[in-house]
C-alpha positions as CSV (number, residue, x, y, z in Angstrom):
1,M,-36.7,-8.1,214.8
2,S,-39.7,-6.0,213.6
3,R,-38.2,-2.4,213.7
4,F,-35.4,-4.1,211.6
5,L,-38.0,-4.8,209.3
6,N,-39.6,-1.6,209.4
7,S,-36.6,0.4,208.6
8,S,-35.8,-1.7,205.9
9,R,-39.3,-1.3,204.1
10,F,-38.9,2.6,204.6
11,T,-35.5,2.2,203.1
12,Q,-36.7,0.1,199.9
13,L,-39.8,2.7,199.7
14,I,-37.4,5.9,199.7
15,L,-35.1,4.3,197.1
16,L,-37.6,3.3,194.9
17,F,-39.5,7.0,194.9
18,F,-36.0,8.4,193.8
19,F,-35.5,5.6,191.2
20,G,-39.0,6.4,189.9
21,L,-37.8,10.2,190.3
22,F,-34.6,9.7,187.8
23,A,-36.2,7.3,185.6
24,N,-38.9,10.4,184.9
25,A,-36.0,12.8,184.3
26,Q,-34.2,10.5,181.9
27,G,-37.4,10.9,179.7
28,E,-37.6,14.7,179.8
29,I,-33.9,14.7,178.9
30,E,-34.7,12.5,176.0
31,N,-37.4,14.6,174.9
32,Q,-35.5,17.5,175.0
33,L,-32.9,15.7,172.6
34,I,-35.2,14.6,170.2
35,D,-37.1,18.2,170.0
36,H,-33.5,19.9,169.7
37,Y,-32.8,17.7,166.7
38,E,-35.7,18.3,165.2
39,D,-35.2,21.9,165.2
40,F,-31.9,21.4,163.8
41,S,-33.0,19.6,161.1
42,A,-35.9,21.8,160.3
43,A,-33.6,24.9,159.7
44,P,-33.0,25.4,155.7
45,R,-30.1,24.1,153.8
46,E,-27.4,26.5,152.2
47,L,-27.1,25.0,148.3
48,V,-24.1,25.6,146.2
49,Y,-24.8,25.8,142.3
50,V,-21.4,25.8,140.2
51,H,-21.9,26.5,136.5
52,L,-18.5,25.2,134.9
53,N,-17.4,26.1,131.1
54,K,-17.3,22.5,129.7
55,S,-19.6,19.3,130.3
56,T,-16.4,16.8,131.0
57,Y,-13.2,17.1,132.2
58,V,-9.8,15.0,131.8
59,E,-7.9,13.9,135.2
60,G,-5.5,16.1,136.2
61,E,-7.1,18.9,134.5
62,M,-7.1,22.7,136.2
63,L,-10.4,24.0,136.9
64,G,-10.7,27.4,136.3
65,F,-14.1,29.8,138.2
66,T,-15.3,32.8,137.2
């Protein structure tokens, strides 16, 4: 019986060790995702300015860009 308990404890320790490794690995992936998102959001934005010849338009009116 004691041999069974020892092997059971050994198995539990091995499983606990591997689950600890996986939990740590998930934290690293999360940090990498956050870093990639911050790098992406830090990129300069492209802005488009449109100069139109009128200040108001009627619904359905055609716009002409020059």
